[in-house]
C-alpha positions as CSV (number, residue, x, y, z in Angstrom):
1,M,11.9,-69.5,29.3
2,S,12.5,-65.8,29.8
3,T,13.6,-62.9,27.5
4,Q,15.9,-60.1,28.7
5,S,13.8,-57.0,28.8
6,D,16.5,-54.5,27.7
7,S,16.5,-53.5,24.1
8,T,20.3,-53.7,23.9
9,L,23.0,-56.2,24.8
10,S,26.7,-55.6,25.5
11,G,29.8,-57.5,26.4
12,W,32.0,-56.8,29.4
13,G,33.4,-53.7,27.6
14,R,29.9,-52.2,27.7
15,L,29.7,-51.4,24.0
16,P,26.0,-52.0,23.2
17,V,24.2,-53.3,20.1
18,P,20.4,-53.8,19.7
19,G,19.2,-57.2,20.8
20,R,17.6,-59.4,23.4
21,E,18.6,-62.6,25.2
22,I,16.3,-65.6,25.3
23,V,17.2,-67.6,28.4
24,S,16.1,-71.2,29.2
25,E,17.2,-74.4,30.8
26,D,16.3,-76.1,27.4
27,L,19.1,-75.2,25.0
28,E,17.8,-77.5,22.4
29,Q,14.6,-75.4,22.2
30,I,16.0,-71.9,22.2
31,T,18.8,-72.6,19.8
32,R,16.5,-73.6,16.9
33,E,16.1,-70.2,15.2
34,V,18.8,-67.8,16.5
35,P,22.2,-67.0,15.0
36,L,24.3,-67.2,18.2
37,S,24.5,-68.5,21.7
38,R,25.7,-66.3,24.6
39,G,27.0,-67.3,28.1
40,L,27.7,-64.8,30.9
41,G,28.6,-61.9,28.7
42,R,32.3,-61.7,29.7
43,S,33.7,-61.4,26.2
44,Y,35.0,-57.8,26.1
45,G,33.9,-57.0,22.6
46,D,31.1,-58.0,20.2
47,S,31.8,-61.7,19.7
48,A,28.8,-62.8,21.7
49,L,26.4,-60.0,20.4
50,P,23.8,-60.5,17.7
51,P,24.5,-59.4,14.2
52,P,22.7,-56.5,12.5
53,G,19.2,-57.4,11.6
54,W,18.7,-59.9,14.5
55,D,17.1,-59.0,17.8
56,R,17.7,-62.3,19.7
57,V,20.4,-64.6,21.0
58,A,20.2,-67.7,23.0
59,G,21.3,-67.3,26.6
60,T,22.9,-70.5,28.0
61,R,23.4,-69.6,31.7
62,L,20.4,-71.6,33.0
63,A,21.6,-74.8,31.2
64,E,24.2,-75.5,33.9
65,R,23.8,-79.1,34.9
66,F,26.5,-81.6,35.6
67,L,25.7,-84.7,33.5
68,A,28.5,-87.3,34.3
69,F,31.8,-87.5,36.1
70,D,34.3,-90.4,36.2
71,P,36.7,-90.0,39.2
72,E,39.0,-92.6,37.8
73,T,39.8,-90.6,34.7
74,G,38.6,-87.1,35.6
75,L,36.3,-87.1,32.5
76,L,33.4,-84.6,33.1
77,R,30.4,-84.0,30.9
78,A,28.2,-80.9,31.6
79,E,25.8,-78.5,29.9
80,A,27.5,-75.7,28.1
81,G,26.0,-73.0,30.4
82,L,27.8,-74.3,33.5
83,S,30.0,-71.6,34.9
84,L,33.6,-72.1,36.0
85,R,32.6,-70.5,39.3
86,E,30.1,-73.3,40.0
87,L,32.6,-75.9,38.7
88,N,35.2,-74.6,41.2
89,R,32.6,-74.5,44.0
90,V,31.8,-78.2,43.6
91,F,35.2,-79.7,42.6
92,L,38.0,-77.6,44.1
93,P,37.2,-78.9,47.7
94,R,37.4,-82.4,46.3
95,C,40.9,-81.7,44.8
96,W,39.8,-81.5,41.2
97,S,40.3,-78.5,39.0
98,S,39.5,-77.3,35.5
99,P,42.8,-77.8,33.6
100,V,42.6,-74.2,32.6
101,Q,41.7,-71.3,35.0
102,P,41.3,-68.1,32.9
103,G,41.3,-64.6,34.4
104,T,37.6,-64.8,35.4
105,Q,35.5,-67.6,36.7
106,Y,32.4,-65.9,35.5
107,I,32.5,-67.8,32.2
108,T,30.6,-70.8,30.9
109,L,32.0,-74.0,29.6
110,G,30.6,-73.1,26.2
111,G,32.5,-69.8,26.4
112,M,35.7,-71.5,27.3
113,V,35.4,-73.7,24.2
114,A,34.3,-70.8,21.9
115,A,37.3,-68.7,23.0
116,D,39.6,-71.6,23.6
117,V,40.7,-69.9,26.7
118,H,44.2,-70.0,28.1
119,A,45.6,-69.2,31.5
120,K,48.8,-68.9,33.5
121,N,49.7,-72.5,32.8
122,H,49.5,-72.3,29.0
123,H,53.3,-72.9,28.6
124,C,52.7,-76.3,30.3
125,D,49.1,-77.4,29.6
126,G,47.9,-75.4,26.5
127,C,44.5,-74.0,25.9
128,F,41.2,-75.4,27.2
129,G,40.6,-77.2,23.9
130,V,43.6,-79.5,24.5
131,H,41.6,-81.1,27.3
132,V,38.2,-81.2,25.5
133,E,37.2,-84.7,24.4
134,R,33.8,-84.2,22.8
135,L,31.3,-81.5,22.0
136,R,27.5,-81.8,21.5
137,M,26.3,-79.1,19.1
138,R,23.3,-77.9,17.2
139,L,24.4,-77.1,13.6
140,A,23.2,-74.3,11.4
141,D,20.8,-76.7,9.6
142,G,19.2,-77.8,12.9
143,R,20.9,-81.1,13.3
144,I,22.4,-82.1,16.7
145,L,25.6,-84.2,16.7
146,W,28.7,-85.0,18.7
147,C,32.1,-84.0,17.3
148,S,35.6,-84.8,18.5
149,R,39.0,-85.6,17.2
150,R,37.5,-88.8,15.7
151,E,34.0,-87.7,14.9
152,E,33.9,-84.8,12.4
153,P,37.5,-83.7,13.3
154,E,37.5,-80.6,11.0
155,L,34.3,-79.3,12.7
156,F,35.9,-80.0,16.1
157,R,39.1,-78.0,15.2
158,A,37.0,-75.1,13.8
159,T,34.9,-75.0,16.9
160,L,37.8,-74.7,19.4
161,G,38.3,-70.9,19.4
162,G,35.7,-70.4,16.7
163,M,33.7,-67.9,18.8
164,G,30.4,-69.9,18.5
165,L,30.2,-69.5,14.8
166,T,30.2,-73.2,13.8
167,G,27.3,-74.3,15.9
168,H,25.5,-73.8,19.2
169,L,27.3,-75.7,22.0
170,L,25.0,-77.8,24.1
171,E,27.3,-80.1,26.1
172,V,31.0,-80.2,26.8
173,E,33.0,-83.3,27.7
174,F,36.5,-82.7,29.0
175,R,39.1,-84.0,31.5
176,M,39.5,-82.4,34.9
177,Q,42.9,-82.2,36.6
178,A,43.6,-83.9,39.9
179,I,45.3,-81.6,42.3
180,P,47.1,-82.2,45.7
181,T,45.1,-79.4,47.4
182,P,42.9,-76.5,46.3
183,W,45.4,-73.9,47.5
184,I,48.2,-72.2,45.6
185,W,51.8,-71.9,46.6
186,A,53.1,-68.7,44.9
187,E,56.0,-66.4,44.7
188,T,55.9,-62.8,43.6
189,E,58.9,-60.6,42.7
190,R,59.3,-56.9,41.8
191,I,61.4,-56.4,38.7
192,G,62.8,-53.0,37.6
193,D,63.0,-53.1,33.8
194,L,61.7,-55.0,30.7
195,D,64.8,-57.0,29.8
196,R,65.1,-58.5,33.3
197,F,61.3,-59.0,33.4
198,L,61.3,-61.0,30.2
199,A,64.3,-63.0,31.3
200,A,62.6,-63.8,34.6
201,L,59.4,-64.9,32.8
202,R,61.4,-67.3,30.6
203,E,63.3,-68.7,33.6
204,A,60.1,-69.1,35.6
205,A,58.4,-71.1,32.8
206,Q,61.2,-73.7,33.1
207,Q,60.5,-74.2,36.8
208,W,56.9,-73.2,37.5
209,P,53.6,-74.5,36.0
210,M,51.9,-71.1,36.4
211,T,53.4,-67.7,35.5
212,M,52.3,-64.2,34.6
213,G,53.1,-60.7,35.3
214,W,51.8,-57.1,35.6
215,I,53.9,-54.3,34.1
216,D,53.8,-50.6,34.2
217,C,52.9,-49.6,30.6
218,L,53.4,-45.8,31.0
219,T,56.9,-45.5,32.3
220,R,59.6,-44.9,29.6
221,G,63.3,-45.0,29.7
222,K,65.4,-47.4,31.6
223,H,62.4,-48.5,33.8
224,M,60.1,-49.3,30.9
225,G,58.4,-52.6,31.5
226,R,59.0,-52.7,35.3
227,G,56.5,-54.8,37.1
228,I,55.7,-57.7,39.3
229,I,56.0,-61.4,38.2
230,F,53.8,-64.1,39.7
231,R,54.9,-67.7,39.8
232,G,52.7,-70.5,41.2
233,R,51.8,-74.2,41.6
234,W,49.2,-76.2,43.5
235,A,50.2,-76.4,47.1
236,E,51.1,-79.7,48.7
237,P,49.2,-81.0,51.7
238,G,52.0,-80.1,54.1
239,E,52.0,-76.5,52.9
240,A,48.3,-75.8,52.7
241,P,45.6,-75.1,55.3
242,A,43.6,-78.2,56.2
243,R,40.3,-76.5,55.3
244,P,39.2,-75.9,51.7
245,P,39.1,-72.3,50.6
246,Q,35.7,-70.6,50.8
247,Q,34.5,-68.6,47.8
248,H,35.1,-64.9,48.3
249,K,32.3,-62.4,48.9
250,R,32.6,-59.5,46.4
251,L,32.7,-55.8,46.7
252,A,30.8,-53.7,44.1
253,V,31.5,-50.6,42.1
254,P,28.2,-48.8,42.8
255,I,28.4,-46.1,40.1
256,D,29.8,-45.4,36.6
257,F,33.0,-43.4,37.0
258,P,33.1,-40.1,35.2
259,S,35.2,-40.2,32.0
260,W,37.7,-37.7,33.3
261,A,38.7,-40.0,36.2
262,L,40.9,-42.1,33.9
263,N,43.8,-40.1,32.6
264,R,47.5,-40.4,32.3
265,F,48.1,-38.9,35.7
266,S,45.6,-41.2,37.6
267,V,46.8,-44.3,35.8
268,R,50.5,-43.4,36.3
269,L,49.8,-42.9,40.0
270,F,48.0,-46.3,40.2
271,N,50.9,-48.0,38.4
272,L,53.4,-46.4,40.8
273,L,51.5,-47.4,43.9
274,Y,50.8,-51.0,42.6
275,Y,54.5,-51.4,41.8
276,R,55.6,-50.1,45.2
277,K,52.9,-51.9,47.3
278,Q,55.2,-55.0,47.4
279,L,57.6,-53.6,49.9
280,R,60.0,-56.6,49.8
281,R,61.4,-57.5,46.4
282,R,60.3,-61.1,46.7
283,R,57.5,-62.7,48.7
284,C,56.2,-66.3,48.8
285,G,53.4,-68.1,50.5
286,I,49.9,-69.6,50.3
287,F,47.4,-67.9,48.0
288,H,43.6,-68.4,47.8
289,P,42.9,-69.8,44.3
290,E,40.5,-66.9,43.6
291,S,43.1,-64.3,44.5
292,F,45.7,-66.0,42.3
293,F,43.6,-67.0,39.3
294,H,40.8,-64.4,39.3
295,P,41.8,-61.3,41.2
296,L,39.4,-58.9,39.4
297,D,36.4,-61.1,40.3
298,A,36.7,-59.8,43.8
299,I,35.1,-56.6,42.6
300,S,31.6,-56.9,41.1
301,D,30.9,-54.6,38.0
302,W,34.5,-53.4,38.0
303,N,34.0,-52.5,34.3
304,R,32.0,-49.4,35.6
305,I,35.4,-47.8,36.4
306,Y,35.7,-47.1,32.7
307,G,32.5,-45.0,32.6
308,R,29.4,-45.2,30.5
309,R,31.4,-45.2,27.2
310,G,33.0,-48.5,28.2
311,F,36.4,-49.9,27.3
312,T,38.1,-52.4,25.1
313,Q,40.9,-54.8,25.7
314,H,43.7,-55.2,23.3
315,Q,45.5,-58.6,23.7
316,C,48.1,-59.6,21.3
317,V,50.9,-62.2,21.1
318,I,54.4,-61.2,19.9
319,P,56.2,-64.3,18.5
320,D,59.3,-65.7,20.2
321,T,61.1,-65.1,16.9
322,R,61.0,-61.4,17.5
323,G,62.6,-61.7,20.9
324,A,62.6,-59.0,23.6
325,E,63.1,-56.3,21.0
326,G,59.7,-57.1,19.5
327,V,58.0,-56.7,22.9
328,R,60.0,-53.5,23.5
329,R,58.9,-52.0,20.1
330,F,55.2,-52.7,21.0
331,L,55.5,-51.2,24.4
332,D,57.3,-48.2,23.0
333,L,54.5,-47.6,20.6
334,L,52.0,-48.0,23.4
335,T,53.7,-45.4,25.6
336,R,54.0,-43.0,22.6
337,L,50.3,-43.3,21.9
338,G,49.6,-42.2,25.5
339,I,47.1,-45.0,26.2
340,A,46.2,-45.0,29.8
341,S,45.7,-48.6,31.1
342,F,45.4,-49.8,34.7
343,L,45.8,-53.3,33.5
344,C,48.8,-54.5,31.5
345,V,49.3,-58.2,31.9
346,I,52.2,-60.0,30.3
347,K,53.0,-63.7,30.1
348,D,54.6,-66.3,27.9
349,C,52.7,-68.7,25.7
350,G,53.4,-72.3,24.7
351,A,52.6,-74.2,21.6
352,E,49.9,-73.2,19.2
353,G,46.6,-74.9,19.9
354,E,44.7,-77.1,17.4
355,G,41.8,-74.8,17.2
356,L,42.0,-73.0,13.8
357,L,41.3,-69.6,15.3
358,S,42.8,-70.2,18.8
359,F,44.8,-67.3,19.9
360,P,48.1,-68.4,21.6
361,R,51.3,-69.3,19.9
362,P,54.9,-69.4,21.2
363,G,55.7,-65.9,22.3
364,V,54.8,-63.2,24.8
365,T,51.2,-62.1,25.2
366,I,50.4,-58.5,26.3
367,A,46.9,-57.5,27.4
368,L,45.8,-54.0,28.2
369,D,42.5,-52.3,29.0
370,I,41.8,-49.1,27.0
371,P,39.0,-46.7,27.8
372,V,36.8,-46.0,24.8
373,R,37.4,-42.4,23.5
374,N,37.0,-40.8,20.1
375,K,40.6,-41.7,19.2
376,T,40.4,-45.4,20.4
377,P,39.7,-47.0,17.0
378,A,42.7,-45.2,15.5
379,A,44.9,-46.2,18.4
380,I,43.8,-49.9,18.1
381,A,44.6,-49.7,14.4
382,R,48.2,-48.5,15.1
383,L,48.7,-51.2,17.7
384,N,47.4,-53.8,15.2
385,E,49.8,-52.5,12.5
386,Q,52.6,-53.1,14.9
387,V,51.4,-56.6,15.8
388,I,51.2,-57.4,12.0
389,A,54.7,-56.1,11.5
390,E,55.9,-58.4,14.3
391,G,54.1,-61.4,12.9
392,G,51.7,-61.7,15.8
393,R,47.9,-61.7,16.2
394,I,45.1,-60.6,18.5
395,Y,42.6,-62.4,20.7
396,L,39.1,-62.4,19.3
397,A,37.4,-62.7,22.8
398,K,38.8,-59.3,23.7
399,D,38.4,-57.5,20.4
400,A,35.9,-54.8,19.5
401,F,37.7,-52.5,16.9
402,T,40.0,-54.6,14.7
403,T,39.2,-54.2,11.0
404,A,38.7,-57.1,8.6
405,E,41.8,-56.1,6.6
406,H,44.0,-56.2,9.7
407,F,42.6,-59.5,11.0
408,R,43.2,-61.2,7.7
409,A,46.8,-59.9,7.6
410,M,47.6,-61.5,11.0
411,E,45.7,-64.8,10.6
412,P,47.0,-67.2,8.0
413,R,44.6,-69.9,9.1
414,L,41.5,-67.9,8.3
415,D,40.9,-69.3,4.9
416,E,40.8,-72.9,6.1
417,W,38.5,-71.9,9.0
418,L,36.1,-70.1,6.6
419,R,36.1,-73.1,4.3
420,I,35.0,-75.4,7.1
421,K,32.4,-72.9,8.3
422,K,30.9,-72.7,4.9
423,Q,30.8,-76.4,4.6
424,W,28.8,-76.7,7.7
425,D,26.9,-73.4,7.4
426,P,26.5,-72.7,3.6
427,Q,23.8,-70.2,4.1
428,G,25.6,-68.2,6.8
429,R,23.0,-68.6,9.5
430,L,25.4,-68.5,12.4
431,R,26.7,-65.0,12.8
432,S,27.6,-62.4,15.4
433,A,28.3,-58.7,15.4
434,Q,32.0,-59.6,15.4
435,S,31.8,-61.9,12.4
436,V,30.0,-59.3,10.3
437,R,32.8,-56.8,11.2
438,L,35.7,-59.2,10.6
439,F,34.4,-61.7,8.0
440,G,31.7,-59.8,6.1
441,D,29.0,-62.2,7.2
442,Q,26.1,-60.2,5.6
443,V,24.1,-63.2,4.3
């Protein structure tokens, strides 16, 4: 067992809180007297950070063993600290994939459950929780049990997307997806405005199992929402290279960028170059799975681009009932606020998940990275007010600044989740910096 020597911890957004991480292969031992477990630290905000008054969390990353796999059914059981990268390394060459491949593979199975992660195939296959069969957990009172749709089903639903606040995840049992090859056949298309982009996204969802897009979030007028749409599927044997893909080596960002490097001019230039880099309007061909699913993983420590003050990500979903005009109103506010974001990802979501705090619902999700400046909390509040007005909600795994008032206004399932949490944790032992901020967990 080891303890992280630093006196602060942070998520991927680099916003620190006081705390240390106890790391061990034995999760049962280190989860006995801590309020929270933490995986690889890729939540952007404070969901995996200790609450005020606590100086320790349990680090799961050394508990990474495969425990059982049935090749007939695809049922896999593993420790909660197993990373998606290791899962891909072992199983993709054997033509098995995680049923959900989120934007980074530097995430643990426990983190995938806690955030109930989604991916480019959400409109077809739902969140990760859809594919989870059972969870082995340590509860707030110290007991260890299995929960599932048959065993303690309320606890199971509250844990999917529950940000680790219902118990420490020890083991995850879920169904892998059999694939024809480990390569991706994909098509990309450059689209010049928001209306055509949203129409193309809807059309792609009817024909392709994986879809998403990047849009220019600074351009206004008739070219607002211009961008590049990505459509993909697993390649068939006759389309793919015979050899399995090798995991990419990563470049690194060696220094923290100065805060002045990110401004409207530099981001506008980046957006223009990214939009124009695809010389032909449409391209298709074979993609490496890491390039298609996890493009940012190619650069180690890319969060240093945002400087020492860090960044936050605002990810929301605008319901289908609001149509293209709801998305346009959100983007119009974004451009009026002058928020400079390199990354603005947009995709459609399918049915709402069974997890009581799971993020997706039918609609369009928009995710943007925002450098932390003095005015950032006020800008997030304005964006959240618009999300509430549209009947949408935000993604807890990305959030660092939403207020308790705003979260309650956008989450009608919250009272049911809080009831179940209190039933299993009446003394409020399981907490995080985020739960204190959003739920008032001060016990």
